[in-house]
C-alpha positions, 0 to 999 in steps of 0.5 A: 871460440868465445866463452863466458860464465853467468847466473841467470835469475828467475823468470820473474826478474828476467821479465822485469829486466827485459821490459827495460832491456827491450828499449834500452839495451842493444844486447837484448836479443843476444843473451838473457838477463844475467849476472856475469861471473866471468867475462868473454874469454877465448878457449879452444875445443880441448881447453874447454873440456879441461875448463868444464871438468874444473867448473863441475868441481867448482860447482860441487864445492860451492853453495847456492847463491842468495841473489838480493836486489834492492836498487837500481844503479849506474856505472856512469861516468865510466860507462853509461850502463844502468843495472839492478845491483845484486848485493854481494854476499859470501857465496857469490864472491867465493864462486866469483873468485873460484872462477878466476883460478886454474885454467880461468885465472885470466885477470878481469878488466873490471872489479867485480860488481854483481849486477843485471843490465837494464840499459847500456850504450846510452848517450849521456842525456838518455842515460840521465833521463832513463836512470832518473825514471827507473831509480823510482822503481821500488825493487825488492827481490830475493831468490836462491840460484842453484846453478851457473852456466858455461856459455859460448858465442855463436857467429851472429853474436848471441850466446847460448848454454854450453853446460850448466853446473848445479851448485852444492854437493847435494846436486851430484 
């Protein structure tokens, strides 16, 4: 089965992001707006029990994450993906690093660029047009996220929460 790990931002940011994803992201119906901490990986039922135990320890040893969003950006020309850039900070980078050790030490295909996707799989012209208009958005948002989620993929391609992990020792 395929699993992944993500942070979900507040409903306020999810609503803003979904107003664009509805039109510009074919994965809109498959997963809510999120920050991917670990891309999809395969694990057996036995493996996931071990992984979940490791994630509980990781969560206890990690701080809540301050998310700061200040601009719209793009991965073009590598990918025609438009996103809200989440400013990297020590707590976020530390959590990401911990989620790539132990049972989860598989290497990622891309370097970690924390973001929330607004649109993807756009043609070059559509990407250019959409990016031009969305970049005019004045996005200034900060919030603290106190949990991350282990997700699994259903047969229809959608993702659902397997388990939620609260960040910090105070959440035991």
